[in-house]
mmCIF file of the N, C-alpha and C atoms, coordinates in Angstrom:
data_MODEL
# 
_entry.id   MODEL 
# 
loop_
_atom_site.group_PDB 
_atom_site.id 
_atom_site.type_symbol 
_atom_site.label_atom_id 
_atom_site.label_alt_id 
_atom_site.label_comp_id 
_atom_site.label_asym_id 
_atom_site.label_entity_id 
_atom_site.label_seq_id 
_atom_site.pdbx_PDB_ins_code 
_atom_site.Cartn_x 
_atom_site.Cartn_y 
_atom_site.Cartn_z 
_atom_site.occupancy 
_atom_site.B_iso_or_equiv 
_atom_site.pdbx_formal_charge 
_atom_site.auth_seq_id 
_atom_site.auth_comp_id 
_atom_site.auth_asym_id 
_atom_site.auth_atom_id 
_atom_site.pdbx_PDB_model_num 
ATOM 1   N N  . MET A 1 1  ? 40.064 49.869  90.177  1.00 0.00 ? 1  MET A N  1 
ATOM 2   C CA . MET A 1 1  ? 40.819 50.516  91.189  1.00 0.00 ? 1  MET A CA 1 
ATOM 3   C C  . MET A 1 1  ? 42.334 50.227  90.742  1.00 0.00 ? 1  MET A C  1 
ATOM 4   N N  . PHE A 1 2  ? 42.279 49.367  89.827  1.00 0.00 ? 2  PHE A N  1 
ATOM 5   C CA . PHE A 1 2  ? 43.758 48.971  89.560  1.00 0.00 ? 2  PHE A CA 1 
ATOM 6   C C  . PHE A 1 2  ? 43.453 48.581  87.786  1.00 0.00 ? 2  PHE A C  1 
ATOM 7   N N  . PRO A 1 3  ? 43.931 49.590  86.857  1.00 0.00 ? 3  PRO A N  1 
ATOM 8   C CA . PRO A 1 3  ? 43.677 49.347  85.412  1.00 0.00 ? 3  PRO A CA 1 
ATOM 9   C C  . PRO A 1 3  ? 43.947 48.035  85.007  1.00 0.00 ? 3  PRO A C  1 
ATOM 10  N N  . SER A 1 4  ? 44.956 47.550  85.335  1.00 0.00 ? 4  SER A N  1 
ATOM 11  C CA . SER A 1 4  ? 45.401 46.320  84.671  1.00 0.00 ? 4  SER A CA 1 
ATOM 12  C C  . SER A 1 4  ? 45.248 45.087  85.052  1.00 0.00 ? 4  SER A C  1 
ATOM 13  N N  . ILE A 1 5  ? 44.030 44.668  86.205  1.00 0.00 ? 5  ILE A N  1 
ATOM 14  C CA . ILE A 1 5  ? 43.272 43.120  86.599  1.00 0.00 ? 5  ILE A CA 1 
ATOM 15  C C  . ILE A 1 5  ? 42.247 43.554  86.368  1.00 0.00 ? 5  ILE A C  1 
ATOM 16  N N  . SER A 1 6  ? 41.681 42.195  86.284  1.00 0.00 ? 6  SER A N  1 
ATOM 17  C CA . SER A 1 6  ? 40.055 42.455  85.841  1.00 0.00 ? 6  SER A CA 1 
ATOM 18  C C  . SER A 1 6  ? 39.391 42.656  87.270  1.00 0.00 ? 6  SER A C  1 
ATOM 19  N N  . LEU A 1 7  ? 37.847 42.938  87.116  1.00 0.00 ? 7  LEU A N  1 
ATOM 20  C CA . LEU A 1 7  ? 37.111 42.981  88.287  1.00 0.00 ? 7  LEU A CA 1 
ATOM 21  C C  . LEU A 1 7  ? 37.055 41.602  89.255  1.00 0.00 ? 7  LEU A C  1 
ATOM 22  N N  . ALA A 1 8  ? 37.075 40.710  88.760  1.00 0.00 ? 8  ALA A N  1 
ATOM 23  C CA . ALA A 1 8  ? 37.246 39.338  89.550  1.00 0.00 ? 8  ALA A CA 1 
ATOM 24  C C  . ALA A 1 8  ? 38.434 39.575  89.954  1.00 0.00 ? 8  ALA A C  1 
ATOM 25  N N  . GLN A 1 9  ? 39.605 39.726  90.014  1.00 0.00 ? 9  GLN A N  1 
ATOM 26  C CA . GLN A 1 9  ? 40.735 39.914  90.607  1.00 0.00 ? 9  GLN A CA 1 
ATOM 27  C C  . GLN A 1 9  ? 40.698 40.887  91.634  1.00 0.00 ? 9  GLN A C  1 
ATOM 28  N N  . GLU A 1 10 ? 40.063 41.887  91.386  1.00 0.00 ? 10 GLU A N  1 
ATOM 29  C CA . GLU A 1 10 ? 39.793 43.183  92.238  1.00 0.00 ? 10 GLU A CA 1 
ATOM 30  C C  . GLU A 1 10 ? 39.323 42.746  93.380  1.00 0.00 ? 10 GLU A C  1 
ATOM 31  N N  . ILE A 1 11 ? 37.632 42.012  93.342  1.00 0.00 ? 11 ILE A N  1 
ATOM 32  C CA . ILE A 1 11 ? 37.160 41.342  94.300  1.00 0.00 ? 11 ILE A CA 1 
ATOM 33  C C  . ILE A 1 11 ? 37.628 40.538  94.985  1.00 0.00 ? 11 ILE A C  1 
ATOM 34  N N  . GLY A 1 12 ? 38.430 39.626  94.353  1.00 0.00 ? 12 GLY A N  1 
ATOM 35  C CA . GLY A 1 12 ? 39.453 38.715  95.373  1.00 0.00 ? 12 GLY A CA 1 
ATOM 36  C C  . GLY A 1 12 ? 40.567 39.322  96.181  1.00 0.00 ? 12 GLY A C  1 
ATOM 37  N N  . LEU A 1 13 ? 41.187 40.222  95.801  1.00 0.00 ? 13 LEU A N  1 
ATOM 38  C CA . LEU A 1 13 ? 42.395 41.182  96.291  1.00 0.00 ? 13 LEU A CA 1 
ATOM 39  C C  . LEU A 1 13 ? 41.521 41.507  97.499  1.00 0.00 ? 13 LEU A C  1 
ATOM 40  N N  . ALA A 1 14 ? 40.253 42.147  97.386  1.00 0.00 ? 14 ALA A N  1 
ATOM 41  C CA . ALA A 1 14 ? 39.478 42.909  98.453  1.00 0.00 ? 14 ALA A CA 1 
ATOM 42  C C  . ALA A 1 14 ? 39.165 41.986  99.752  1.00 0.00 ? 14 ALA A C  1 
ATOM 43  N N  . VAL A 1 15 ? 38.501 40.631  99.252  1.00 0.00 ? 15 VAL A N  1 
ATOM 44  C CA . VAL A 1 15 ? 38.259 39.378  99.928  1.00 0.00 ? 15 VAL A CA 1 
ATOM 45  C C  . VAL A 1 15 ? 39.366 39.250  101.162 1.00 0.00 ? 15 VAL A C  1 
ATOM 46  N N  . LEU A 1 16 ? 40.654 39.088  100.071 1.00 0.00 ? 16 LEU A N  1 
ATOM 47  C CA . LEU A 1 16 ? 41.836 38.379  101.059 1.00 0.00 ? 16 LEU A CA 1 
ATOM 48  C C  . LEU A 1 16 ? 42.426 39.657  102.224 1.00 0.00 ? 16 LEU A C  1 
ATOM 49  N N  . LEU A 1 17 ? 42.065 40.791  101.508 1.00 0.00 ? 17 LEU A N  1 
ATOM 50  C CA . LEU A 1 17 ? 42.220 41.617  102.522 1.00 0.00 ? 17 LEU A CA 1 
ATOM 51  C C  . LEU A 1 17 ? 41.440 41.838  103.504 1.00 0.00 ? 17 LEU A C  1 
ATOM 52  N N  . VAL A 1 18 ? 40.398 41.649  103.547 1.00 0.00 ? 18 VAL A N  1 
ATOM 53  C CA . VAL A 1 18 ? 39.425 41.941  104.905 1.00 0.00 ? 18 VAL A CA 1 
ATOM 54  C C  . VAL A 1 18 ? 39.418 40.763  105.469 1.00 0.00 ? 18 VAL A C  1 
ATOM 55  N N  . ALA A 1 19 ? 39.705 39.409  104.916 1.00 0.00 ? 19 ALA A N  1 
ATOM 56  C CA . ALA A 1 19 ? 40.243 38.307  105.629 1.00 0.00 ? 19 ALA A CA 1 
ATOM 57  C C  . ALA A 1 19 ? 41.293 38.611  106.785 1.00 0.00 ? 19 ALA A C  1 
ATOM 58  N N  . GLY A 1 20 ? 42.511 38.928  105.636 1.00 0.00 ? 20 GLY A N  1 
ATOM 59  C CA . GLY A 1 20 ? 43.868 39.233  106.594 1.00 0.00 ? 20 GLY A CA 1 
ATOM 60  C C  . GLY A 1 20 ? 43.615 40.225  107.547 1.00 0.00 ? 20 GLY A C  1 
ATOM 61  N N  . LEU A 1 21 ? 42.582 40.985  107.495 1.00 0.00 ? 21 LEU A N  1 
ATOM 62  C CA . LEU A 1 21 ? 42.455 41.878  108.576 1.00 0.00 ? 21 LEU A CA 1 
ATOM 63  C C  . LEU A 1 21 ? 41.611 41.752  109.982 1.00 0.00 ? 21 LEU A C  1 
ATOM 64  N N  . VAL A 1 22 ? 40.709 40.619  109.551 1.00 0.00 ? 22 VAL A N  1 
ATOM 65  C CA . VAL A 1 22 ? 39.791 40.240  110.473 1.00 0.00 ? 22 VAL A CA 1 
ATOM 66  C C  . VAL A 1 22 ? 40.850 39.064  111.207 1.00 0.00 ? 22 VAL A C  1 
ATOM 67  N N  . TRP A 1 23 ? 41.734 38.567  110.450 1.00 0.00 ? 23 TRP A N  1 
ATOM 68  C CA . TRP A 1 23 ? 42.640 37.516  111.132 1.00 0.00 ? 23 TRP A CA 1 
ATOM 69  C C  . TRP A 1 23 ? 43.706 37.836  112.033 1.00 0.00 ? 23 TRP A C  1 
ATOM 70  N N  . VAL A 1 24 ? 44.120 39.325  111.722 1.00 0.00 ? 24 VAL A N  1 
ATOM 71  C CA . VAL A 1 24 ? 45.028 40.053  112.520 1.00 0.00 ? 24 VAL A CA 1 
ATOM 72  C C  . VAL A 1 24 ? 43.900 40.408  113.743 1.00 0.00 ? 24 VAL A C  1 
ATOM 73  N N  . LEU A 1 25 ? 42.976 41.070  113.380 1.00 0.00 ? 25 LEU A N  1 
ATOM 74  C CA . LEU A 1 25 ? 42.310 41.686  114.623 1.00 0.00 ? 25 LEU A CA 1 
ATOM 75  C C  . LEU A 1 25 ? 42.173 40.578  116.001 1.00 0.00 ? 25 LEU A C  1 
ATOM 76  N N  . GLY A 1 26 ? 41.491 39.373  115.143 1.00 0.00 ? 26 GLY A N  1 
ATOM 77  C CA . GLY A 1 26 ? 40.909 38.161  116.226 1.00 0.00 ? 26 GLY A CA 1 
ATOM 78  C C  . GLY A 1 26 ? 42.007 37.658  116.740 1.00 0.00 ? 26 GLY A C  1 
ATOM 79  N N  . LEU A 1 27 ? 43.594 37.849  116.159 1.00 0.00 ? 27 LEU A N  1 
ATOM 80  C CA . LEU A 1 27 ? 44.854 37.694  116.571 1.00 0.00 ? 27 LEU A CA 1 
ATOM 81  C C  . LEU A 1 27 ? 44.992 38.288  118.300 1.00 0.00 ? 27 LEU A C  1 
ATOM 82  N N  . GLY A 1 28 ? 45.020 39.282  117.653 1.00 0.00 ? 28 GLY A N  1 
ATOM 83  C CA . GLY A 1 28 ? 45.126 40.454  118.483 1.00 0.00 ? 28 GLY A CA 1 
ATOM 84  C C  . GLY A 1 28 ? 44.604 40.457  119.859 1.00 0.00 ? 28 GLY A C  1 
ATOM 85  N N  . HIS A 1 29 ? 43.280 40.585  119.677 1.00 0.00 ? 29 HIS A N  1 
ATOM 86  C CA . HIS A 1 29 ? 42.149 40.303  120.819 1.00 0.00 ? 29 HIS A CA 1 
ATOM 87  C C  . HIS A 1 29 ? 42.414 38.827  121.426 1.00 0.00 ? 29 HIS A C  1 
ATOM 88  N N  . MET A 1 30 ? 42.945 37.878  121.238 1.00 0.00 ? 30 MET A N  1 
ATOM 89  C CA . MET A 1 30 ? 43.338 36.524  121.622 1.00 0.00 ? 30 MET A CA 1 
ATOM 90  C C  . MET A 1 30 ? 44.457 37.109  122.410 1.00 0.00 ? 30 MET A C  1 
ATOM 91  N N  . LEU A 1 31 ? 45.449 37.367  121.461 1.00 0.00 ? 31 LEU A N  1 
ATOM 92  C CA . LEU A 1 31 ? 46.896 37.665  122.759 1.00 0.00 ? 31 LEU A CA 1 
ATOM 93  C C  . LEU A 1 31 ? 46.300 38.753  123.895 1.00 0.00 ? 31 LEU A C  1 
ATOM 94  N N  . TRP A 1 32 ? 45.602 39.964  123.635 1.00 0.00 ? 32 TRP A N  1 
ATOM 95  C CA . TRP A 1 32 ? 45.335 40.656  124.409 1.00 0.00 ? 32 TRP A CA 1 
ATOM 96  C C  . TRP A 1 32 ? 44.641 40.193  125.631 1.00 0.00 ? 32 TRP A C  1 
ATOM 97  N N  . ASP A 1 33 ? 43.771 38.991  125.463 1.00 0.00 ? 33 ASP A N  1 
ATOM 98  C CA . ASP A 1 33 ? 42.829 38.470  126.671 1.00 0.00 ? 33 ASP A CA 1 
ATOM 99  C C  . ASP A 1 33 ? 43.842 37.660  127.340 1.00 0.00 ? 33 ASP A C  1 
ATOM 100 N N  . SER A 1 34 ? 44.511 36.967  126.473 1.00 0.00 ? 34 SER A N  1 
ATOM 101 C CA . SER A 1 34 ? 45.281 36.076  127.469 1.00 0.00 ? 34 SER A CA 1 
ATOM 102 C C  . SER A 1 34 ? 46.285 36.873  128.291 1.00 0.00 ? 34 SER A C  1 
ATOM 103 N N  . ARG A 1 35 ? 46.996 37.640  128.023 1.00 0.00 ? 35 ARG A N  1 
ATOM 104 C CA . ARG A 1 35 ? 47.662 38.383  128.800 1.00 0.00 ? 35 ARG A CA 1 
ATOM 105 C C  . ARG A 1 35 ? 47.164 38.734  129.586 1.00 0.00 ? 35 ARG A C  1 
ATOM 106 N N  . PHE A 1 36 ? 46.088 39.826  129.960 1.00 0.00 ? 36 PHE A N  1 
ATOM 107 C CA . PHE A 1 36 ? 45.304 40.193  131.470 1.00 0.00 ? 36 PHE A CA 1 
ATOM 108 C C  . PHE A 1 36 ? 44.549 39.382  131.958 1.00 0.00 ? 36 PHE A C  1 
ATOM 109 N N  . HIS A 1 37 ? 44.572 38.049  131.597 1.00 0.00 ? 37 HIS A N  1 
ATOM 110 C CA . HIS A 1 37 ? 43.545 36.939  132.149 1.00 0.00 ? 37 HIS A CA 1 
ATOM 111 C C  . HIS A 1 37 ? 44.225 36.482  133.237 1.00 0.00 ? 37 HIS A C  1 
ATOM 112 N N  . GLN A 1 38 ? 43.339 36.660  134.155 1.00 0.00 ? 38 GLN A N  1 
ATOM 113 C CA . GLN A 1 38 ? 43.865 36.442  135.601 1.00 0.00 ? 38 GLN A CA 1 
ATOM 114 C C  . GLN A 1 38 ? 42.652 34.996  136.064 1.00 0.00 ? 38 GLN A C  1 
ATOM 115 N N  . PRO A 1 39 ? 43.102 33.826  136.295 1.00 0.00 ? 39 PRO A N  1 
ATOM 116 C CA . PRO A 1 39 ? 42.580 32.687  136.883 1.00 0.00 ? 39 PRO A CA 1 
ATOM 117 C C  . PRO A 1 39 ? 41.504 33.123  138.209 1.00 0.00 ? 39 PRO A C  1 
ATOM 118 N N  . GLU A 1 40 ? 40.433 32.394  138.207 1.00 0.00 ? 40 GLU A N  1 
ATOM 119 C CA . GLU A 1 40 ? 39.356 32.921  139.146 1.00 0.00 ? 40 GLU A CA 1 
ATOM 120 C C  . GLU A 1 40 ? 39.999 32.080  140.298 1.00 0.00 ? 40 GLU A C  1 
ATOM 121 N N  . PRO A 1 41 ? 40.344 32.465  141.819 1.00 0.00 ? 41 PRO A N  1 
ATOM 122 C CA . PRO A 1 41 ? 40.920 31.595  142.988 1.00 0.00 ? 41 PRO A CA 1 
ATOM 123 C C  . PRO A 1 41 ? 39.970 30.307  142.860 1.00 0.00 ? 41 PRO A C  1 
ATOM 124 N N  . GLY A 1 42 ? 40.704 29.359  142.987 1.00 0.00 ? 42 GLY A N  1 
ATOM 125 C CA . GLY A 1 42 ? 40.659 27.974  143.730 1.00 0.00 ? 42 GLY A CA 1 
ATOM 126 C C  . GLY A 1 42 ? 39.802 27.391  142.279 1.00 0.00 ? 42 GLY A C  1 
ATOM 127 N N  . ALA A 1 43 ? 39.812 28.089  140.919 1.00 0.00 ? 43 ALA A N  1 
ATOM 128 C CA . ALA A 1 43 ? 39.736 27.284  139.763 1.00 0.00 ? 43 ALA A CA 1 
ATOM 129 C C  . ALA A 1 43 ? 41.113 26.386  139.474 1.00 0.00 ? 43 ALA A C  1 
ATOM 130 N N  . TYR A 1 44 ? 40.243 25.125  139.068 1.00 0.00 ? 44 TYR A N  1 
ATOM 131 C CA . TYR A 1 44 ? 41.414 24.049  138.871 1.00 0.00 ? 44 TYR A CA 1 
ATOM 132 C C  . TYR A 1 44 ? 41.212 23.718  137.377 1.00 0.00 ? 44 TYR A C  1 
ATOM 133 N N  . GLU A 1 45 ? 42.355 23.977  136.612 1.00 0.00 ? 45 GLU A N  1 
ATOM 134 C CA . GLU A 1 45 ? 42.711 23.778  135.077 1.00 0.00 ? 45 GLU A CA 1 
ATOM 135 C C  . GLU A 1 45 ? 43.182 22.304  135.186 1.00 0.00 ? 45 GLU A C  1 
ATOM 136 N N  . GLY A 1 46 ? 43.007 21.343  135.688 1.00 0.00 ? 46 GLY A N  1 
ATOM 137 C CA . GLY A 1 46 ? 43.629 20.200  135.235 1.00 0.00 ? 46 GLY A CA 1 
ATOM 138 C C  . GLY A 1 46 ? 42.316 19.231  135.262 1.00 0.00 ? 46 GLY A C  1 
ATOM 139 N N  . VAL A 1 47 ? 42.589 17.963  135.761 1.00 0.00 ? 47 VAL A N  1 
ATOM 140 C CA . VAL A 1 47 ? 41.530 16.792  135.124 1.00 0.00 ? 47 VAL A CA 1 
ATOM 141 C C  . VAL A 1 47 ? 40.217 16.831  136.093 1.00 0.00 ? 47 VAL A C  1 
ATOM 142 N N  . ALA A 1 48 ? 39.535 16.981  135.518 1.00 0.00 ? 48 ALA A N  1 
ATOM 143 C CA . ALA A 1 48 ? 38.318 16.837  136.532 1.00 0.00 ? 48 ALA A CA 1 
ATOM 144 C C  . ALA A 1 48 ? 38.073 15.724  137.604 1.00 0.00 ? 48 ALA A C  1 
ATOM 145 N N  . VAL A 1 49 ? 37.985 14.774  137.035 1.00 0.00 ? 49 VAL A N  1 
ATOM 146 C CA . VAL A 1 49 ? 37.803 13.641  138.090 1.00 0.00 ? 49 VAL A CA 1 
ATOM 147 C C  . VAL A 1 49 ? 38.933 12.856  137.742 1.00 0.00 ? 49 VAL A C  1 
ATOM 148 N N  . ILE A 1 50 ? 39.844 12.169  138.884 1.00 0.00 ? 50 ILE A N  1 
ATOM 149 C CA . ILE A 1 50 ? 40.882 11.016  138.598 1.00 0.00 ? 50 ILE A CA 1 
ATOM 150 C C  . ILE A 1 50 ? 40.465 10.116  139.298 1.00 0.00 ? 50 ILE A C  1 
ATOM 151 N N  . PRO A 1 51 ? 40.059 9.081   138.815 1.00 0.00 ? 51 PRO A N  1 
ATOM 152 C CA . PRO A 1 51 ? 39.539 7.810   139.779 1.00 0.00 ? 51 PRO A CA 1 
ATOM 153 C C  . PRO A 1 51 ? 40.793 7.420   140.875 1.00 0.00 ? 51 PRO A C  1 
ATOM 154 N N  . ALA A 1 52 ? 39.998 6.920   141.693 1.00 0.00 ? 52 ALA A N  1 
ATOM 155 C CA . ALA A 1 52 ? 40.868 6.242   143.096 1.00 0.00 ? 52 ALA A CA 1 
ATOM 156 C C  . ALA A 1 52 ? 41.808 5.182   143.075 1.00 0.00 ? 52 ALA A C  1 
ATOM 157 N N  . GLN A 1 53 ? 42.819 5.453   143.202 1.00 0.00 ? 53 GLN A N  1 
ATOM 158 C CA . GLN A 1 53 ? 44.109 4.426   142.976 1.00 0.00 ? 53 GLN A CA 1 
ATOM 159 C C  . GLN A 1 53 ? 43.697 3.216   143.846 1.00 0.00 ? 53 GLN A C  1 
ATOM 160 N N  . ARG A 1 54 ? 43.975 1.978   142.940 1.00 0.00 ? 54 ARG A N  1 
ATOM 161 C CA . ARG A 1 54 ? 43.370 1.056   144.053 1.00 0.00 ? 54 ARG A CA 1 
ATOM 162 C C  . ARG A 1 54 ? 44.710 0.675   144.645 1.00 0.00 ? 54 ARG A C  1 
ATOM 163 N N  . CYS A 1 55 ? 44.467 -0.397  146.069 1.00 0.00 ? 55 CYS A N  1 
ATOM 164 C CA . CYS A 1 55 ? 45.661 -0.989  146.542 1.00 0.00 ? 55 CYS A CA 1 
ATOM 165 C C  . CYS A 1 55 ? 46.014 -2.121  146.235 1.00 0.00 ? 55 CYS A C  1 
ATOM 166 N N  . ALA A 1 56 ? 47.058 -2.257  146.612 1.00 0.00 ? 56 ALA A N  1 
ATOM 167 C CA . ALA A 1 56 ? 47.425 -4.267  146.037 1.00 0.00 ? 56 ALA A CA 1 
ATOM 168 C C  . ALA A 1 56 ? 46.366 -4.771  146.639 1.00 0.00 ? 56 ALA A C  1 
ATOM 169 N N  . ALA A 1 57 ? 46.012 -4.573  148.038 1.00 0.00 ? 57 ALA A N  1 
ATOM 170 C CA . ALA A 1 57 ? 45.486 -5.431  148.892 1.00 0.00 ? 57 ALA A CA 1 
ATOM 171 C C  . ALA A 1 57 ? 44.196 -5.904  148.316 1.00 0.00 ? 57 ALA A C  1 
ATOM 172 N N  . MET A 1 58 ? 43.695 -5.157  147.226 1.00 0.00 ? 58 MET A N  1 
ATOM 173 C CA . MET A 1 58 ? 42.288 -5.531  146.574 1.00 0.00 ? 58 MET A CA 1 
ATOM 174 C C  . MET A 1 58 ? 42.322 -7.037  145.972 1.00 0.00 ? 58 MET A C  1 
ATOM 175 N N  . HIS A 1 59 ? 43.511 -7.127  145.083 1.00 0.00 ? 59 HIS A N  1 
ATOM 176 C CA . HIS A 1 59 ? 43.477 -8.608  144.324 1.00 0.00 ? 59 HIS A CA 1 
ATOM 177 C C  . HIS A 1 59 ? 44.832 -8.914  144.042 1.00 0.00 ? 59 HIS A C  1 
ATOM 178 N N  . PRO A 1 60 ? 45.062 -10.294 144.619 1.00 0.00 ? 60 PRO A N  1 
ATOM 179 C CA . PRO A 1 60 ? 46.559 -10.327 144.463 1.00 0.00 ? 60 PRO A CA 1 
ATOM 180 C C  . PRO A 1 60 ? 47.141 -10.306 142.802 1.00 0.00 ? 60 PRO A C  1 
ATOM 181 N N  . MET A 1 61 ? 46.387 -10.096 142.029 1.00 0.00 ? 61 MET A N  1 
ATOM 182 C CA . MET A 1 61 ? 46.874 -10.394 140.648 1.00 0.00 ? 61 MET A CA 1 
ATOM 183 C C  . MET A 1 61 ? 47.057 -8.748  140.432 1.00 0.00 ? 61 MET A C  1 
ATOM 184 N N  . GLU A 1 62 ? 46.526 -7.801  141.094 1.00 0.00 ? 62 GLU A N  1 
ATOM 185 C CA . GLU A 1 62 ? 47.016 -6.388  140.749 1.00 0.00 ? 62 GLU A CA 1 
ATOM 186 C C  . GLU A 1 62 ? 48.617 -6.001  141.222 1.00 0.00 ? 62 GLU A C  1 
ATOM 187 N N  . SER A 1 63 ? 49.331 -6.827  141.983 1.00 0.00 ? 63 SER A N  1 
ATOM 188 C CA . SER A 1 63 ? 50.562 -6.821  142.240 1.00 0.00 ? 63 SER A CA 1 
ATOM 189 C C  . SER A 1 63 ? 52.006 -7.406  141.695 1.00 0.00 ? 63 SER A C  1 
ATOM 190 N N  . VAL A 1 64 ? 52.778 -6.486  141.309 1.00 0.00 ? 64 VAL A N  1 
ATOM 191 C CA . VAL A 1 64 ? 53.909 -7.283  140.645 1.00 0.00 ? 64 VAL A CA 1 
ATOM 192 C C  . VAL A 1 64 ? 55.016 -7.160  141.440 1.00 0.00 ? 64 VAL A C  1 
ATOM 193 N N  . GLU A 1 65 ? 55.878 -7.878  141.819 1.00 0.00 ? 65 GLU A N  1 
ATOM 194 C CA . GLU A 1 65 ? 57.362 -7.571  142.490 1.00 0.00 ? 65 GLU A CA 1 
ATOM 195 C C  . GLU A 1 65 ? 58.627 -7.654  141.736 1.00 0.00 ? 65 GLU A C  1 
ATOM 196 N N  . LEU A 1 66 ? 58.881 -6.257  141.554 1.00 0.00 ? 66 LEU A N  1 
ATOM 197 C CA . LEU A 1 66 ? 60.242 -5.935  140.523 1.00 0.00 ? 66 LEU A CA 1 
ATOM 198 C C  . LEU A 1 66 ? 61.199 -6.231  141.462 1.00 0.00 ? 66 LEU A C  1 
ATOM 199 N N  . THR A 1 67 ? 62.040 -6.508  140.342 1.00 0.00 ? 67 THR A N  1 
ATOM 200 C CA . THR A 1 67 ? 63.758 -7.102  140.805 1.00 0.00 ? 67 THR A CA 1 
ATOM 201 C C  . THR A 1 67 ? 64.322 -5.512  140.974 1.00 0.00 ? 67 THR A C  1 
ATOM 202 N N  . GLU A 1 68 ? 65.265 -5.559  141.724 1.00 0.00 ? 68 GLU A N  1 
ATOM 203 C CA . GLU A 1 68 ? 66.329 -4.494  142.160 1.00 0.00 ? 68 GLU A CA 1 
ATOM 204 C C  . GLU A 1 68 ? 66.657 -3.839  140.749 1.00 0.00 ? 68 GLU A C  1 
ATOM 205 N N  . ALA A 1 69 ? 66.629 -4.188  139.507 1.00 0.00 ? 69 ALA A N  1 
ATOM 206 C CA . ALA A 1 69 ? 67.252 -3.713  138.506 1.00 0.00 ? 69 ALA A CA 1 
ATOM 207 C C  . ALA A 1 69 ? 66.211 -3.278  137.616 1.00 0.00 ? 69 ALA A C  1 
ATOM 208 N N  . GLU A 1 70 ? 65.108 -3.885  138.019 1.00 0.00 ? 70 GLU A N  1 
ATOM 209 C CA . GLU A 1 70 ? 63.665 -3.299  137.495 1.00 0.00 ? 70 GLU A CA 1 
ATOM 210 C C  . GLU A 1 70 ? 63.271 -2.020  138.328 1.00 0.00 ? 70 GLU A C  1 
ATOM 211 N N  . GLU A 1 71 ? 63.484 -2.255  139.409 1.00 0.00 ? 71 GLU A N  1 
ATOM 212 C CA . GLU A 1 71 ? 63.366 -0.870  140.102 1.00 0.00 ? 71 GLU A CA 1 
ATOM 213 C C  . GLU A 1 71 ? 63.937 0.259   139.884 1.00 0.00 ? 71 GLU A C  1 
ATOM 214 N N  . GLU A 1 72 ? 65.312 0.140   139.321 1.00 0.00 ? 72 GLU A N  1 
ATOM 215 C CA . GLU A 1 72 ? 66.385 1.314   139.317 1.00 0.00 ? 72 GLU A CA 1 
ATOM 216 C C  . GLU A 1 72 ? 66.207 1.839   137.902 1.00 0.00 ? 72 GLU A C  1 
ATOM 217 N N  . ALA A 1 73 ? 65.867 0.747   136.888 1.00 0.00 ? 73 ALA A N  1 
ATOM 218 C CA . ALA A 1 73 ? 65.087 1.301   135.311 1.00 0.00 ? 73 ALA A CA 1 
ATOM 219 C C  . ALA A 1 73 ? 64.210 2.065   135.311 1.00 0.00 ? 73 ALA A C  1 
ATOM 220 N N  . PHE A 1 74 ? 63.297 1.769   135.992 1.00 0.00 ? 74 PHE A N  1 
ATOM 221 C CA . PHE A 1 74 ? 61.930 2.348   136.467 1.00 0.00 ? 74 PHE A CA 1 
ATOM 222 C C  . PHE A 1 74 ? 62.287 3.787   137.145 1.00 0.00 ? 74 PHE A C  1 
ATOM 223 N N  . ALA A 1 75 ? 63.104 3.820   138.242 1.00 0.00 ? 75 ALA A N  1 
ATOM 224 C CA . ALA A 1 75 ? 63.340 4.999   138.942 1.00 0.00 ? 75 ALA A CA 1 
ATOM 225 C C  . ALA A 1 75 ? 63.974 5.967   137.548 1.00 0.00 ? 75 ALA A C  1 
ATOM 226 N N  . GLY A 1 76 ? 64.913 5.219   136.868 1.00 0.00 ? 76 GLY A N  1 
ATOM 227 C CA . GLY A 1 76 ? 65.572 6.118   135.988 1.00 0.00 ? 76 GLY A CA 1 
ATOM 228 C C  . GLY A 1 76 ? 64.573 6.972   135.042 1.00 0.00 ? 76 GLY A C  1 
ATOM 229 N N  . LEU A 1 77 ? 63.524 6.217   134.490 1.00 0.00 ? 77 LEU A N  1 
ATOM 230 C CA . LEU A 1 77 ? 62.642 6.220   133.995 1.00 0.00 ? 77 LEU A CA 1 
ATOM 231 C C  . LEU A 1 77 ? 62.194 7.433   134.122 1.00 0.00 ? 77 LEU A C  1 
ATOM 232 N N  . ILE A 1 78 ? 61.636 7.317   135.175 1.00 0.00 ? 78 ILE A N  1 
ATOM 233 C CA . ILE A 1 78 ? 60.564 8.671   136.126 1.00 0.00 ? 78 ILE A CA 1 
ATOM 234 C C  . ILE A 1 78 ? 61.636 10.078  135.967 1.00 0.00 ? 78 ILE A C  1 
ATOM 235 N N  . ARG A 1 79 ? 62.868 9.966   136.527 1.00 0.00 ? 79 ARG A N  1 
ATOM 236 C CA . ARG A 1 79 ? 63.687 10.985  136.751 1.00 0.00 ? 79 ARG A CA 1 
ATOM 237 C C  . ARG A 1 79 ? 63.362 11.662  135.028 1.00 0.00 ? 79 ARG A C  1 
ATOM 238 N N  . THR A 1 80 ? 63.872 11.253  133.990 1.00 0.00 ? 80 THR A N  1 
ATOM 239 C CA . THR A 1 80 ? 64.013 11.772  132.573 1.00 0.00 ? 80 THR A CA 1 
ATOM 240 C C  . THR A 1 80 ? 62.445 12.332  132.133 1.00 0.00 ? 80 THR A C  1 
ATOM 241 N N  . ILE A 1 81 ? 61.275 12.053  132.949 1.00 0.00 ? 81 ILE A N  1 
ATOM 242 C CA . ILE A 1 81 ? 60.080 12.805  132.970 1.00 0.00 ? 81 ILE A CA 1 
ATOM 243 C C  . ILE A 1 81 ? 60.078 14.384  133.049 1.00 0.00 ? 81 ILE A C  1 
ATOM 244 N N  . ALA A 1 82 ? 59.951 15.070  132.244 1.00 0.00 ? 82 ALA A N  1 
ATOM 245 C CA . ALA A 1 82 ? 60.188 16.781  132.065 1.00 0.00 ? 82 ALA A CA 1 
ATOM 246 C C  . ALA A 1 82 ? 58.908 17.191  133.008 1.00 0.00 ? 82 ALA A C  1 
ATOM 247 N N  . LEU A 1 83 ? 58.876 17.594  134.568 1.00 0.00 ? 83 LEU A N  1 
ATOM 248 C CA . LEU A 1 83 ? 57.736 17.827  134.886 1.00 0.00 ? 83 LEU A CA 1 
ATOM 249 C C  . LEU A 1 83 ? 57.942 19.881  134.768 1.00 0.00 ? 83 LEU A C  1 
ATOM 250 N N  . ARG A 1 84 ? 56.350 19.965  134.921 1.00 0.00 ? 84 ARG A N  1 
ATOM 251 C CA . ARG A 1 84 ? 56.394 22.009  134.631 1.00 0.00 ? 84 ARG A CA 1 
ATOM 252 C C  . ARG A 1 84 ? 57.012 22.384  135.642 1.00 0.00 ? 84 ARG A C  1 
# 
């Protein structure tokens, strides 16, 4: 193919080109599928099982009284969390 490079280099170049072509085709296929993929109705993509939340009446040690400053700090922290 090229007179100035060895046969091993030609084989390596061919393997590299084939791997690059496979990668580009795979990426294109992946992007094409994601572009037109419509989720099934009723399909839920979140966590499959969320444990039930326990109420404070179950055990007195599971309840913590917060001061007004702590409640305000917690509310400010919650407001900083970015929602989708």
